[in-house]
VOBA-1610 file (N, C-alpha, C; in pm, whole numbers, padded with zeros to 5 digits, always signed):
BEGIN
Met+00084-00120+00000Met+00000+00000+00000Met+00088+00125+00000Pro+00050+00230-00074Pro+00131+00353-00073Pro+00116+00426+00059Asp+00210+00516+00087Asp+00197+00599+00206Asp+00070+00682+00197Thr+00011+00709+00313Thr-00111+00789+00316Thr-00082+00931+00270Tyr-00166+00980+00185Tyr-00151+01116+00133Tyr-00210+01216+00231Thr-00136+01316+00265Thr-00185+01424+00352Thr-00208+01548+00267Pro-00331+01591+00249Pro-00358+01709+00166Pro-00289+01833+00224Pro-00235+01919+00138Pro-00175+02043+00187Pro-00282+02138+00238Glu-00241+02239+00310Glu-00337+02335+00362Glu-00406+02410+00248Ile-00331+02445+00146Ile-00386+02508+00026Ile-00340+02429-00095Trp-00434+02382-00175Trp-00401+02301-00293Trp-00334+02387-00398Ser-00235+02332-00464Ser-00171+02401-00576Ser-00164+02306-00695Trp-00166+02361-00812Trp-00172+02284-00936Trp-00033+02237-00977Asp-00021+02107-01000Asp+00100+02049-01056Asp+00069+02013-01201Ala+00115+02094-01292Ala+00079+02077-01433Ala+00129+01947-01492Asp+00228+01885-01430Asp+00283+01760-01484Asp+00217+01637-01425Asn+00122+01655-01335Asn+00060+01541-01268Asn-00084+01529-01314Gly-00114+01427-01390Gly-00251+01414-01439Gly-00268+01309-01546Gly-00161+01239-01579Gly-00172+01130-01673Gly-00194+01176-01815Glu-00274+01102-01888Glu-00291+01122-02032Glu-00343+01261-02066Phe-00424+01320-01978Phe-00487+01447-02010Phe-00423+01565-01937Ala-00302+01545-01885Ala-00238+01651-01807Ala-00221+01779-01887Lys-00193+01767-02016Lys-00163+01886-02095Lys-00286+01971-02125Ile-00408+01916-02105Ile-00527+01996-02133Ile-00609+02024-02007Asn-00571+01965-01894Asn-00642+01993-01769Asn-00577+02110-01697Arg-00658+02200-01647Arg-00606+02314-01574Arg-00715+02369-01484Pro-00680+02441-01378Pro-00781+02486-01281Pro-00838+02624-01311Ile-00820+02673-01433Ile-00873+02803-01471Ile-00953+02789-01601Ala-01045+02883-01621Ala-01129+02881-01740Ala-01077+02984-01841Gly-01153+02999-01950Gly-01118+03098-02051Gly-01033+03041-02161Pro-01018+03116-02271Pro-00941+03068-02386Pro-00791+03073-02361Thr-00720+02985-02431Thr-00573+02988-02428Thr-00516+03047-02555His-00598+03059-02659His-00549+03112-02785His-00667+03162-02868Asp-00638+03246-02965Asp-00741+03296-03056Asp-00762+03195-03169Ala-00886+03160-03190Ala-00920+03068-03299Ala-01068+03083-03331Asp-01098+03128-03451Asp-01237+03139-03494Asp-01292+03001-03527Leu-01421+02983-03504Leu-01486+02858-03541Leu-01537+02866-03685Pro-01528+02757-03759Pro-01587+02756-03894Pro-01739+02755-03886Val-01803+02805-03988Val-01948+02808-03996Val-01990+02757-04133Gly-02077+02657-04134Gly-02124+02601-04259Gly-02257+02659-04303Lys-02323+02588-04393Lys-02443+02642-04457Lys-02572+02607-04386His-02569+02516-04290His-02693+02465-04232His-02737+02546-04109Pro-02861+02528-04067Pro-02912+02604-03953Pro-02839+02575-03821Phe-02784+02455-03810Phe-02720+02416-03684Phe-02572+02387-03706Gln-02490+02448-03622Gln-02346+02429-03627Gln-02303+02359-03499Leu-02255+02236-03514Leu-02215+02156-03399Leu-02063+02145-03396Tyr-02006+02166-03280Tyr-01861+02157-03260Tyr-01839+02049-03156Ser-01777+01936-03200Ser-01785+01820-03112Ser-01678+01716-03144Leu-01685+01608-03071Leu-01601+01489-03088Leu-01686+01371-03046Ala-01661+01253-03103Ala-01748+01138-03079Ala-01718+01066-02948Thr-01707+01143-02841Thr-01711+01084-02707Thr-01858+01052-02677Pro-01888+00984-02567Pro-02030+00959-02538Pro-02115+01086-02534Asn-02063+01195-02478Asn-02142+01318-02475Asn-02164+01374-02615Gly-02063+01365-02701Gly-02080+01411-02837Gly-02175+01324-02917Val-02167+01193-02897Val-02253+01098-02969Val-02400+01125-02940Lys-02432+01166-02819Lys-02573+01196-02787Lys-02633+01289-02893Val-02561+01395-02924Val-02618+01500-03009Val-02621+01458-03155Thr-02516+01395-03204Thr-02517+01353-03344Thr-02621+01243-03367Val-02643+01157-03269Val-02750+01057-03282Val-02885+01127-03292Leu-02910+01226-03206Leu-03039+01295-03213Leu-03056+01367-03347Phe-02953+01434-03395Phe-02965+01499-03526Phe-03001+01397-03634Glu-02933+01283-03634Glu-02962+01182-03737Glu-03101+01123-03719Glu-03147+01109-03596Glu-03282+01059-03572Glu-03386+01161-03620Leu-03361+01288-03595Leu-03453+01391-03642Leu-03463+01390-03795Leu-03349+01382-03862Leu-03349+01379-04008Leu-03419+01254-04059Ala-03396+01140-03993Ala-03462+01015-04034Ala-03613+01023-04013Ala-03655+01105-03917Ala-03799+01123-03890Ala-03862+01224-03984Gly-03784+01275-04079Gly-03838+01367-04178Gly-03828+01514-04142Val-03753+01548-04038Val-03738+01688-03997Val-03624+01749-04078Lys-03654+01799-04196Lys-03550+01853-04284Lys-03483+01978-04226Glu-03555+02046-04139Glu-03501+02169-04078Glu-03388+02140-03980Ala-03365+02012-03950Ala-03261+01975-03854Ala-03125+01951-03921Glu-03109+01993-04045Glu-02979+01974-04111Glu-02870+02047-04034Tyr-02754+01987-04031Tyr-02648+02040-03946Tyr-02511+02020-04008Asp-02419+02105-03967Asp-02277+02086-03993Asp-02212+02041-03863Ala-02131+01937-03868Ala-02061+01889-03750Ala-01911+01907-03771Trp-01853+01996-03692Trp-01712+02029-03702Trp-01634+01957-03592Leu-01517+01909-03629Leu-01437+01830-03536Leu-01362+01920-03438Ile-01374+01888-03311Ile-01297+01953-03205Ile-01207+01848-03144Arg-01079+01861-03166Arg-00982+01764-03112Arg-00942+01809-02971Ile-01002+01746-02873Ile-00980+01791-02735Ile-00838+01761-02688Asn-00774+01658-02742Asn-00636+01631-02702Asn-00541+01740-02751Asn-00582+01813-02854Asn-00502+01924-02906Asn-00538+02058-02841Gly-00642+02057-02756Gly-00683+02181-02691Gly-00771+02270-02774Asp-00836+02215-02879Asp-00924+02298-02963Asp-01035+02364-02881Gln-01077+02300-02774Gln-01187+02351-02692Gln-01151+02476-02613Phe-01022+02512-02617Phe-00979+02633-02548Phe-00956+02749-02644Gly-00991+02731-02771Gly-00985+02841-02865Gly-01092+02945-02832Ser-01066+03070-02864Ser-01157+03178-02827Ser-01297+03160-02886Gly-01305+03111-03010Gly-01436+03091-03071Gly-01516+02985-03000Phe-01450+02876-02963Phe-01522+02769-02892Phe-01567+02817-02755Val-01481+02886-02684Val-01517+02934-02551Val-01635+03032-02558Asp-01646+03106-02667Asp-01762+03194-02685Asp-01892+03114-02691Val-01886+02993-02747Val-02006+02909-02757Val-02025+02829-02630Asn-01917+02780-02571Asn-01927+02708-02444Asn-01820+02758-02348Pro-01856+02843-02253Pro-01758+02896-02159Pro-01696+02789-02069Asn-01756+02670-02068Asn-01702+02559-01988Asn-01599+02478-02064Ser-01576+02509-02191Ser-01471+02443-02272Ser-01484+02292-02276Lys-01607+02243-02291Lys-01631+02100-02306Lys-01714+02077-02431Ile-01688+01965-02498Ile-01775+01928-02611Ile-01894+01852-02555Pro-02008+01858-02627Pro-02035+01930-02752Pro-02082+02073-02724Ala-02073+02156-02827Ala-02127+02291-02821Ala-02204+02315-02951Leu-02317+02381-02940Leu-02406+02400-03054Leu-02434+02548-03074Leu-02430+02590-03199Leu-02474+02723-03238Leu-02599+02705-03324Asp-02712+02750-03269Asp-02841+02741-03340Asp-02862+02871-03416Arg-02850+02864-03547Arg-02863+02981-03634Arg-02997+02979-03712Ser-03093+02905-03657Ser-03219+02890-03730Ser-03314+03007-03708Gly-03287+03094-03611Gly-03375+03206-03584Gly-03315+03339-03627Asp-03370+03446-03573Asp-03324+03579-03610Asp-03183+03608-03560Ala-03148+03552-03445Ala-03015+03572-03388Ala-02959+03437-03344Pro-02830+03414-03363Pro-02771+03286-03321Pro-02787+03264-03170Leu-02814+03138-03135Leu-02824+03099-02996Leu-02715+02997-02966Arg-02643+03016-02858Arg-02549+02913-02815Arg-02618+02820-02717Val-02588+02691-02730Val-02642+02591-02638Val-02526+02499-02601Phe-02499+02487-02473Phe-02393+02397-02429Phe-02446+02309-02317Glu-02373+02203-02289Glu-02411+02089-02207Glu-02499+01996-02292Ser-02456+01872-02303Ser-02521+01778-02395Ser-02669+01759-02365Gly-02706+01751-02237Gly-02847+01735-02203Gly-02930+01855-02245Ala-02873+01974-02229Ala-02944+02095-02271Ala-02962+02098-02423Ile-02862+02052-02496Ile-02873+02048-02643Ile-02983+01950-02684Leu-02985+01832-02622Leu-03089+01735-02655Leu-03228+01793-02628Leu-03245+01854-02513Leu-03376+01909-02479Leu-03413+02025-02570His-03318+02109-02603His-03343+02223-02693His-03393+02174-02829Leu-03324+02076-02885Leu-03362+02027-03018Leu-03494+01950-03014Ala-03512+01867-02913Ala-03636+01789-02904Ala-03756+01880-02887Glu-03744+01984-02806Glu-03855+02077-02787Glu-03877+02163-02911Lys-03770+02201-02978Lys-03782+02285-03097Lys-03862+02215-03206Phe-03840+02082-03220Phe-03906+02009-03328Phe-04019+01918-03278Gly-04042+01913-03148Gly-04150+01832-03094Gly-04132+01684-03118Lys-04009+01636-03109Lys-03979+01496-03136Lys-03898+01436-03021Phe-03919+01306-03001Phe-03841+01226-02906Phe-03853+01276-02762Leu-03971+01330-02731Leu-04001+01371-02594Leu-04096+01275-02525Gly-04158+01187-02602Gly-04259+01099-02545Gly-04389+01174-02521Pro-04496+01104-02481Pro-04624+01170-02455Pro-04617+01258-02330Ala-04706+01355-02324Ala-04709+01447-02210Ala-04726+01372-02078Ser-04800+01262-02082Ser-04827+01186-01959Ser-04702+01126-01897Ser-04597+01106-01978Ser-04474+01046-01925Ser-04355+01143-01933Arg-04384+01273-01955Arg-04277+01371-01969Arg-04191+01380-01843Ala-04254+01379-01728Ala-04178+01390-01604Ala-04085+01270-01586Glu-04134+01152-01620Glu-04050+01032-01609Glu-03933+01039-01704Met-03960+01083-01828Met-03853+01095-01927Met-03747+01195-01880Leu-03791+01310-01832Leu-03696+01412-01786Leu-03617+01365-01665Ser-03681+01287-01580Ser-03609+01234-01463Ser-03493+01146-01506Trp-03516+01062-01607Trp-03409+00975-01655Trp-03303+01053-01731Leu-03344+01155-01805Leu-03246+01239-01875Leu-03152+01305-01774Phe-03208+01362-01668Phe-03124+01430-01570Phe-03051+01330-01482Trp-03105+01210-01467Trp-03031+01103-01398Trp-02900+01077-01472Gln-02908+01071-01603Gln-02785+01047-01679Gln-02686+01161-01662Met-02732+01283-01669Met-02642+01397-01655Met-02574+01397-01519Gly-02646+01353-01417Gly-02588+01349-01283Gly-02501+01229-01258Ser-02525+01120-01330Ser-02451+00997-01304Ser-02327+00981-01391Ala-02323+01048-01506Ala-02210+01032-01598Ala-02074+01064-01535Pro-02065+01164-01447Pro-01933+01188-01385Pro-01879+01069-01307Tyr-01966+00986-01253Tyr-01919+00867-01182Tyr-01863+00765-01279Leu-01928+00753-01395Leu-01882+00656-01495Leu-01762+00709-01571Gly-01770+00831-01623Gly-01662+00885-01706Gly-01548+00943-01626Gly-01579+01042-01544Gly-01475+01108-01467Gly-01423+01024-01351Gly-01504+00931-01304Gly-01464+00847-01193Gly-01408+00714-01239Phe-01496+00621-01274Phe-01450+00488-01315Phe-01357+00494-01436Gly-01400+00563-01542Gly-01319+00567-01663Gly-01182+00625-01639His-01176+00731-01559His-01046+00792-01533His-00953+00697-01458Phe-00999+00646-01345Phe-00909+00566-01262Phe-00881+00428-01320Tyr-00978+00372-01394Tyr-00957+00239-01453Tyr-00874+00245-01580Ala-00895+00349-01663Ala-00833+00350-01796Ala-00725+00456-01815Tyr-00736+00571-01749Tyr-00651+00684-01786Tyr-00554+00731-01678Ala-00579+00701-01552Ala-00493+00752-01446Ala-00350+00700-01464Pro-00250+00781-01428Pro-00111+00738-01447Pro-00073+00619-01361Glu-00143+00597-01250Glu-00123+00478-01169Glu-00258+00411-01145Lys-00256+00281-01124Lys-00378+00207-01092Lys-00384+00189-00940Trp-00481+00256-00878Trp-00500+00245-00734Trp-00627+00167-00705Glu-00617+00075-00611Glu-00729-00015-00580Glu-00851+00059-00529Tyr-00831+00152-00435Tyr-00947+00215-00373Tyr-01035+00290-00473Pro-00983+00385-00553Pro-01073+00457-00645Pro-01134+00367-00751Ile-01060+00266-00799Ile-01118+00175-00898Ile-01234+00098-00836Asn-01214+00046-00716Asn-01323-00027-00650Asn-01441+00064-00619Arg-01411+00184-00576Arg-01519+00277-00539Arg-01606+00310-00660Phe-01544+00342-00773Phe-01622+00382-00889Phe-01676+00262-00967Ala-01610+00147-00959Ala-01669+00027-01019Ala-01797-00010-00946Met-01795+00000-00814Met-01916-00029-00737Met-02030+00064-00777Glu-02001+00194-00790Glu-02105+00289-00825Glu-02155+00267-00968Thr-02065+00235-01060Thr-02107+00209-01198Thr-02198+00087-01204Lys-02163-00018-01130Lys-02248-00137-01129Lys-02382-00109-01061Arg-02382-00025-00960Arg-02510+00011-00899Arg-02599+00083-01000Gln-02539+00172-01078Gln-02616+00243-01179Gln-02665+00149-01288Leu-02583+00054-01328Leu-02629-00046-01425Leu-02747-00126-01369Asp-02744-00153-01239Asp-02854-00225-01176Asp-02980-00139-01172Val-02965-00008-01148Val-03079+00083-01154Val-03145+00074-01292Leu-03061+00081-01397Leu-03114+00073-01533Leu-03178-00062-01561Asp-03113-00168-01519Asp-03162-00302-01548Asp-03300-00325-01484Arg-03317-00276-01364Arg-03447-00292-01298Arg-03555-00212-01371Arg-03522-00090-01411Arg-03619-00010-01485Arg-03654-00074-01619Leu-03553-00121-01691Leu-03576-00178-01823Leu-03638-00317-01816Gly-03644-00374-01699Gly-03721-00496-01680Gly-03870-00468-01671Glu-03904-00340-01651Glu-04044-00299-01638Glu-04100-00238-01766Thr-04014-00170-01843Thr-04060-00096-01960Thr-03964-00118-02076Glu-04013-00090-02197Glu-03928-00107-02315Glu-03819-00002-02320His-03854+00121-02284His-03759+00231-02284His-03758+00298-02147Leu-03665+00390-02128Leu-03650+00449-01995Leu-03771+00531-01954Gly-03830+00606-02046Gly-03945+00688-02012Gly-04077+00614-02020Gly-04076+00495-02074Gly-04199+00416-02091Gly-04195+00343-02223Asp-04302+00353-02300Asp-04310+00280-02427Asp-04234+00347-02540Asp-04210+00476-02529Asp-04154+00553-02640Asp-04004+00574-02627Tyr-03937+00570-02740Tyr-03794+00600-02752Tyr-03778+00751-02747Thr-03697+00800-02652Thr-03687+00944-02630Thr-03540+00986-02616Ile-03524+01117-02593Ile-03390+01169-02569Ile-03327+01113-02443Ala-03408+01064-02350Ala-03351+00998-02232Ala-03277+00871-02273Asp-03337+00793-02363Asp-03271+00672-02413Asp-03143+00707-02488Ile-03148+00812-02569Ile-03031+00852-02647Ile-02917+00892-02553Ala-02949+00972-02452Ala-02846+01017-02359Ala-02785+00901-02282Ile-02870+00814-02231Ile-02821+00704-02147Ile-02753+00598-02231Trp-02805+00569-02351Trp-02741+00471-02437Trp-02599+00513-02473Ser-02580+00641-02496Ser-02447+00687-02538Ser-02340+00656-02435Trp-02378+00651-02309Trp-02285+00612-02203Trp-02303+00464-02165Tyr-02415+00432-02104Tyr-02432+00298-02046Tyr-02463+00192-02150Gly-02530+00232-02257Gly-02552+00136-02365Gly-02422+00094-02429Gln-02337+00191-02461Gln-02209+00160-02522Gln-02117+00086-02424Leu-02127+00121-02296Leu-02051+00044-02196Leu-02095-00102-02197Ser-02226-00125-02200Ser-02277-00262-02195Ser-02247-00339-02323Leu-02219-00267-02432Leu-02181-00331-02559Leu-02030-00349-02570Gly-01957-00315-02466Gly-01813-00337-02462Gly-01731-00232-02531Arg-01785-00111-02548Arg-01715-00008-02625Arg-01644+00097-02541Leu-01663+00096-02411Leu-01601+00198-02327Leu-01498+00137-02233Tyr-01379+00189-02238Tyr-01272+00160-02142Tyr-01227+00014-02142Ser-01270-00067-02239Ser-01239-00211-02241Ser-01274-00275-02107Ala-01387-00233-02051Ala-01422-00272-01914Ala-01540-00368-01907Gly-01585-00420-02022Gly-01704-00504-02021Gly-01690-00627-01934Thr-01580-00699-01947Thr-01560-00820-01866Thr-01542-00782-01719Phe-01463-00678-01693Phe-01436-00636-01556Phe-01566-00603-01482Leu-01660-00539-01550Leu-01786-00499-01488Leu-01897-00601-01508Asp-01868-00712-01576Asp-01967-00818-01600Asp-02094-00760-01664Val-02076-00681-01769Val-02190-00609-01827Val-02294-00703-01887Glu-02254-00821-01929Glu-02350-00912-01992Glu-02454-00966-01893Ser-02427-00953-01765Ser-02522-01002-01666Ser-02645-00914-01652Tyr-02640-00793-01709Tyr-02755-00702-01701Tyr-02840-00724-01826Ser-02924-00826-01821Ser-02993-00874-01941Ser-03088-00771-01999His-03157-00696-01916His-03252-00597-01968His-03178-00480-02032Val-03066-00440-01975Val-02984-00336-02036Val-02931-00385-02170Gln-02890-00511-02176Gln-02839-00567-02301Gln-02947-00565-02409Arg-03067-00606-02375Arg-03178-00605-02473Arg-03201-00465-02528Trp-03209-00369-02439Trp-03233-00229-02476Trp-03117-00172-02556Ala-02994-00196-02512Ala-02876-00140-02579Ala-02863-00195-02720Gln-02887-00323-02739Gln-02874-00383-02871Gln-02983-00332-02966Ala-03103-00312-02914Ala-03212-00262-02998Ala-03182-00120-03047Ile-03132-00036-02960Ile-03099+00101-03001Ile-02979+00101-03096Asp-02883+00017-03068Asp-02763+00010-03151Asp-02796-00029-03295Ala-02905-00102-03314Ala-02943-00147-03448Ala-03012-00039-03531Arg-03047+00072-03470Arg-03117+00178-03543Arg-03020+00244-03642Pro-03057+00258-03769Pro-02966+00319-03868Pro-02919+00459-03829Ala-03009+00540-03773Ala-02969+00676-03734Ala-02866+00673-03623Val-02875+00578-03534Val-02777+00564-03426Val-02642+00524-03484Gln-02644+00433-03579Gln-02518+00391-03643Gln-02452+00509-03714Arg-02531+00593-03780Arg-02474+00711-03845Arg-02422+00810-03740Gly-02501+00833-03638Gly-02461+00928-03536Gly-02332+00891-03467Arg-02307+00763-03449Arg-02183+00715-03388Arg-02061+00751-03471Met-02079+00763-03601Met-01967+00787-03690Met-01919+00931-03691Val-02011+01023-03665Val-01982+01166-03684Val-01881+01216-03581Asn-01780+01289-03631Asn-01672+01345-03548Asn-01591+01236-03478Arg-01589+01119-03534Arg-01514+01007-03477Arg-01376+01000-03544Val-01272+00994-03464Val-01135+00992-03517Val-01056+00875-03459Phe-01125+00775-03411Phe-01060+00659-03352Phe-01139+00534-03390Gly-01079+00418-03370Gly-01146+00294-03405Gly-01133+00258-03551Glu-01223+00177-03599Glu-01219+00129-03736Glu-01234+00245-03834Pro-01149+00252-03938Pro-01159+00363-04034Pro-01297+00376-04097Glu-01363+00264-04123Glu-01494+00271-04188Glu-01602+00330-04096Met-01573+00342-03965Met-01667+00401-03871Met-01634+00547-03839Gln-01540+00605-03914Gln-01497+00741-03887Gln-01549+00838-03994Leu-01620+00938-03950Leu-01658+01050-04035Leu-01616+01176-03959His-01499+01226-03992His-01440+01333-03911His-01529+01456-03905Glu-01588+01494-04017Glu-01683+01604-04020Glu-01803+01562-04103Arg-01917+01622-04072Arg-02039+01589-04146Arg-02106+01719-04190His-02125+01735-04321His-02187+01855-04374His-02305+01823-04466Asp-02324+01694-04496Asp-02434+01653-04583Asp-02457+01504-04562Ala-02580+01460-04585Ala-02610+01318-04567Ala-02523+01230-04656Ser-02485+01281-04772Ser-02403+01201-04862Ser-02262+01178-04809Asp-02222+01254-04707Asp-02088+01235-04653Asp-02066+01095-04598Phe-02173+01030-04556Phe-02159+00895-04501Phe-02111+00796-04606Glu-02136+00825-04733Glu-02088+00738-04840Glu-01958+00787-04902Thr-01936+00918-04902Thr-01825+00972-04981Thr-01706+01020-04900Met-01724+01047-04769Met-01615+01103-04690Met-01571+01005-04582Thr-01509+00899-04621Thr-01453+00806-04524Thr-01323+00859-04469Gln-01274+00798-04367Gln-01154+00847-04299Gln-01036+00860-04392Asp-01020+00763-04483Asp-00901+00766-04568Asp-00909+00878-04673Lys-01029+00933-04696Lys-01042+01039-04795Lys-01022+01177-04734Ile-01062+01196-04607Ile-01048+01329-04550Ile-00927+01340-04460Gly-00872+01227-04416Gly-00750+01230-04336Gly-00760+01323-04219Asp-00654+01400-04192Asp-00652+01492-04080Asp-00700+01632-04121Gly-00740+01647-04243Gly-00783+01779-04288Gly-00922+01815-04248
//
């Protein structure tokens, strides 16, 4: 066991201590450099990366378009967080918290910025009246949507960090966050044993938000932790995750702003529906 850590009276930042993300983590906000954001031709300008939080929004955009909402056309611009793109002045203007995704809604008289993935989902769903479920189950749907927003830090910032990214593997934090992640999977499994979707019978933005994290975790796509967390034992989560994963719009949404994994699943930027056939990773490269 390591020696017990005694916190200092006043914490100070050690810029070299932080593992894989040390170069982009810092205790202050604001931009680090001037950089304008590109703007395309569509009503919605998305600046993102295909992390679980980013996938939420691109899946919803693709679902809206598949549902016939032509007004939901969007440009998706790649933000490479490992390079610090999120600290450019243009990005910080759209999201002062410097986290992806960030959305600029240019469909009205004046551009609107929307940040935080849950807020973007709710903004788009309310704007187009889609994927909210019936009024009778709106409170249930919103409860699950905000459950995901509150629980993701335990899965991503907690379990994911200490299990996959921390510079050292420590037993206590891994056990602590593995326990909490499994408790959350059990919460979902019990609910999905009662209903087809989280809000009830209808597929909603709550399912999209939760699938992007816990669905992909249960399908073995996050942190290579499927066996460690015994994700296959959550049978109702598995049923739900696989059904959503089979949706064509979800498959397209997973590809957008993706720069890792299989080349055929990478669409670095998306500016038109035809990009899914014509702009594969090997054609657009790092440009």
